[in-house]
C-alpha positions as CSV (number, residue, x, y, z in Angstrom):
1,T,0.0,0.0,0.0
2,L,1.4,3.3,-1.0
3,P,0.5,6.8,0.3
4,E,-1.1,9.3,-2.0
5,K,1.6,11.4,-3.7
6,K,1.3,14.3,-6.2
7,M,3.6,13.6,-9.2
8,I,4.7,15.9,-12.0
9,F,5.5,14.5,-15.4
10,K,7.8,16.4,-17.7
11,G,9.1,15.4,-21.1
12,L,9.7,16.5,-24.7
13,T,7.7,14.8,-27.5
14,V,10.1,14.3,-30.4
15,N,8.0,11.9,-32.5
16,K,4.6,10.4,-32.6
17,E,5.8,7.1,-31.0
18,D,6.9,8.9,-27.9
19,M,3.6,10.7,-27.2
20,N,2.4,8.1,-24.7
21,N,5.7,8.0,-22.8
22,L,6.1,9.8,-19.5
23,M,9.4,10.8,-17.8
24,L,9.5,10.3,-14.0
25,T,12.1,12.1,-11.9
26,P,12.6,10.6,-8.5
27,L,12.6,12.7,-5.4
28,I,13.3,10.4,-2.4
29,R,12.8,11.5,1.2
30,Y,15.0,9.4,3.5
31,P,14.4,9.5,7.3
32,L,17.4,10.1,9.5
33,P,17.5,9.0,13.1
34,G,19.1,11.0,15.9
35,G,22.8,10.6,16.4
36,S,23.5,10.0,12.7
37,A,25.0,11.8,9.7
38,L,25.0,11.5,6.0
39,I,28.2,12.1,4.0
40,T,28.3,12.4,0.3
41,F,31.8,12.1,-1.2
42,E,32.9,13.4,-4.5
43,E,34.1,9.9,-5.5
44,A,32.2,6.7,-5.2
45,K,35.3,4.7,-4.4
46,V,35.9,6.7,-1.2
47,A,32.3,6.0,0.0
48,Q,32.8,2.3,-0.7
49,R,36.1,2.3,1.2
50,I,34.5,4.0,4.2
51,I,31.7,1.4,4.3
52,E,34.1,-1.5,4.0
53,M,36.1,-0.2,7.0
54,R,32.7,-0.1,8.9
55,E,33.9,1.1,12.3
56,H,35.6,4.6,12.6
57,T,37.1,6.3,15.6
58,V,36.6,10.1,15.3
59,E,38.7,12.5,17.4
60,L,36.7,15.3,19.0
61,S,39.6,17.6,19.7
62,C,38.1,20.6,18.0
63,G,38.9,23.1,20.7
64,E,35.3,23.8,21.7
65,L,35.7,22.1,25.1
66,E,39.1,21.5,26.7
67,E,38.0,18.3,28.4
68,L,37.2,16.9,25.0
69,D,40.8,17.4,23.7
70,Q,41.5,13.6,24.1
71,C,37.9,12.4,23.6
72,R,37.0,10.0,20.8
73,V,33.8,8.5,19.6
74,R,33.2,5.4,17.6
75,V,30.8,5.5,14.7
76,R,29.5,2.9,12.3
77,A,29.4,3.4,8.6
78,V,26.6,1.7,6.6
79,P,25.4,2.0,2.9
80,V,22.3,4.0,2.0
81,D,19.8,1.8,0.2
82,I,16.7,3.5,-1.3
83,L,13.8,2.3,-3.5
84,L,13.6,3.8,-7.0
85,P,10.6,3.5,-9.3
86,S,11.4,1.0,-12.1
87,A,8.0,0.7,-13.9
88,L,5.0,3.0,-14.0
89,Q,1.7,2.8,-15.8
90,V,-1.0,5.4,-15.6
91,G,-4.6,4.8,-16.5
92,P,-6.5,6.9,-19.0
93,L,-5.8,10.6,-18.5
94,T,-8.9,12.8,-18.1
95,P,-8.6,16.6,-18.9
96,S,-10.3,18.8,-16.3
97,R,-13.2,20.9,-17.5
98,R,-12.6,23.6,-14.9
99,S,-8.8,23.6,-14.3
100,I,-5.8,25.0,-16.1
101,L,-2.1,24.6,-15.7
102,V,-0.2,27.9,-15.6
103,S,3.5,27.5,-16.4
104,E,6.6,29.5,-17.5
105,L,6.0,31.9,-14.6
106,P,8.7,34.6,-14.1
107,S,11.2,34.3,-11.2
108,L,10.3,37.3,-9.0
109,D,11.3,38.4,-5.6
110,I,7.9,37.8,-4.1
111,S,6.4,35.0,-2.1
112,K,4.4,32.2,-3.7
113,E,1.3,33.3,-1.9
114,A,1.6,36.9,-3.4
115,L,2.1,35.4,-6.8
116,L,-1.0,33.2,-6.4
117,D,-3.0,36.3,-5.4
118,K,-2.0,38.2,-8.5
119,L,-2.8,35.2,-10.8
120,E,-6.2,34.7,-9.1
121,L,-7.0,38.5,-9.4
122,F,-6.1,38.4,-13.2
123,F,-7.9,35.2,-14.1
124,S,-11.0,36.0,-12.1
125,K,-11.9,38.8,-14.4
126,T,-14.2,38.1,-17.4
127,K,-12.4,40.7,-19.5
128,N,-9.3,38.5,-19.3
129,G,-11.2,35.4,-20.3
130,G,-11.6,34.1,-16.8
131,S,-14.2,33.8,-14.1
132,E,-14.4,33.3,-10.4
133,V,-11.5,31.1,-9.2
134,E,-12.5,28.3,-6.9
135,S,-8.9,27.2,-5.9
136,R,-5.3,27.8,-6.7
137,L,-2.4,25.5,-6.0
138,F,1.4,25.5,-6.6
139,L,2.5,22.0,-7.7
140,E,5.0,20.6,-5.3
141,G,8.5,20.7,-6.7
142,S,7.8,22.9,-9.6
143,D,7.0,26.5,-10.6
144,E,3.6,25.6,-12.1
145,V,0.2,26.5,-10.8
146,V,-3.2,24.9,-11.1
147,L,-6.1,27.2,-11.2
148,T,-9.7,25.8,-10.8
149,F,-12.7,27.9,-11.8
150,T,-16.3,27.6,-10.5
151,E,-17.7,27.5,-14.1
152,D,-17.4,25.0,-16.9
153,G,-16.0,26.1,-20.2
154,V,-13.7,28.8,-19.0
155,A,-10.7,26.5,-18.9
156,E,-11.2,25.4,-22.5
157,L,-11.2,29.0,-23.8
158,L,-8.1,29.9,-21.9
159,I,-6.3,26.8,-23.1
160,E,-7.1,27.7,-26.7
161,K,-5.2,31.0,-26.3
162,G,-2.1,29.1,-25.3
163,R,-0.2,32.0,-23.9
164,I,-1.5,35.1,-22.0
165,Q,0.2,38.3,-20.8
166,V,-0.3,38.7,-17.1
167,P,0.6,42.0,-15.3
168,I,2.6,41.4,-12.2
169,G,3.8,44.6,-10.5
170,K,4.9,47.1,-13.1
171,E,5.7,44.5,-15.8
172,K,3.7,42.1,-18.0
173,Y,4.8,38.5,-18.4
174,K,3.7,36.0,-20.9
175,V,2.7,32.7,-19.2
176,K,1.7,29.4,-20.8
177,I,-1.8,27.9,-20.3
178,S,-2.0,24.1,-20.7
179,P,-4.7,21.5,-20.0
180,C,-4.8,20.1,-16.5
181,V,-5.1,16.3,-16.7
182,S,-5.5,13.6,-14.0
183,G,-5.3,9.8,-13.9
184,D,-4.8,6.9,-11.6
185,I,-1.6,5.0,-11.3
186,S,-2.4,1.4,-12.3
187,V,1.1,-0.1,-11.9
188,L,4.0,1.2,-9.8
189,Q,7.1,-1.0,-9.3
190,F,10.2,-0.3,-7.3
191,Q,13.7,-1.7,-7.3
192,P,16.4,-1.3,-4.6
193,S,19.2,1.0,-5.4
194,R,22.4,1.9,-3.4
195,C,23.6,5.4,-3.4
196,P,27.2,5.2,-4.7
197,R,28.7,8.3,-3.1
198,T,26.7,8.6,0.1
199,V,27.4,6.9,3.5
200,L,25.2,6.9,6.6
201,L,27.1,7.2,10.0
202,L,25.3,5.9,13.1
203,G,25.9,5.8,16.8
204,M,27.1,9.4,17.5
205,P,26.5,10.7,21.1
206,D,25.3,14.2,21.7
207,V,28.6,15.7,23.0
208,L,29.2,18.6,20.6
209,G,27.1,21.3,19.1
210,E,25.7,20.7,15.5
211,E,28.2,23.0,13.8
212,A,31.2,21.7,15.7
213,M,30.2,18.1,15.1
214,R,29.8,18.7,11.3
215,D,33.3,20.3,11.3
216,V,34.8,17.4,13.2
217,L,33.2,14.8,10.8
218,E,34.2,16.6,7.7
219,I,37.8,17.0,8.8
220,H,38.0,13.4,9.8
221,F,36.5,11.9,6.7
222,Q,38.4,14.2,4.3
223,K,41.8,12.7,5.4
224,A,43.1,10.1,3.0
225,S,45.1,8.5,5.8
226,R,41.7,7.5,7.4
227,G,40.3,6.2,4.2
228,G,38.5,9.4,3.3
229,G,38.4,11.9,0.5
230,E,36.9,15.1,-0.6
231,V,33.4,15.7,0.9
232,D,30.7,17.0,-1.4
233,A,27.9,17.4,1.3
234,L,27.4,16.5,4.9
235,A,24.3,16.5,7.1
236,Y,24.2,15.8,10.9
237,V,21.2,15.0,13.1
238,P,21.9,15.3,16.9
239,A,20.7,12.5,19.3
240,G,17.1,13.0,20.4
241,R,16.0,14.6,17.1
242,T,15.1,13.3,13.7
243,G,15.7,14.6,10.2
244,V,14.8,14.0,6.6
245,A,17.3,13.9,3.7
246,V,16.1,14.5,0.1
247,F,17.8,12.5,-2.6
248,V,17.6,13.7,-6.2
249,E,18.9,12.3,-9.5
250,D,22.7,12.5,-9.8
């Protein structure tokens, strides 16, 4: 059983045979327990070496506390395994009679809520081809907005126009109007995948502040003499707390 999840499909149709194909870009949220850290190295071979060593003794002599000058902690390195979608089938897609997809929005120094207010104000006016807006929604992980009207037929007329100039502030911006379609996922299969450059460290006690612990870990695992290498990214979750790491396509 899978939780409901909004998904955005993007792709470029280059020939007629590809018109029924969809491109799926994974965005994986990975829970992190307290007393753990994720380290992504620049090279996969370094991550593999750290995992093979398994147990690591990290010096805490970072100068924050004098009594920790000779203190060490032992941490355990394990691989990061995630599930990636391997097969996806979507049932018949149904275009909405009341909703439109607004895309190619400008990048402005205003909040999403303020931008939604301006779009709703513009598209709620009949002189602009719109009508009363029932709801507006920013699609998660994108710069696209779904506007739903209270009346049938309004969406179809706006979609026919294709692009519309919308005044935002003192400027006018041409935005794209597309159909808003929905459908049920009929098949969704996953396959396990191991992150090649990322290592999960477990078993760290809460003896240093977050910034100090990150510095200590980065210094330790950058040294080639300890099996490490150049660190690309590092995230630390203190004991007693939890975190979420987001994995994107490399």
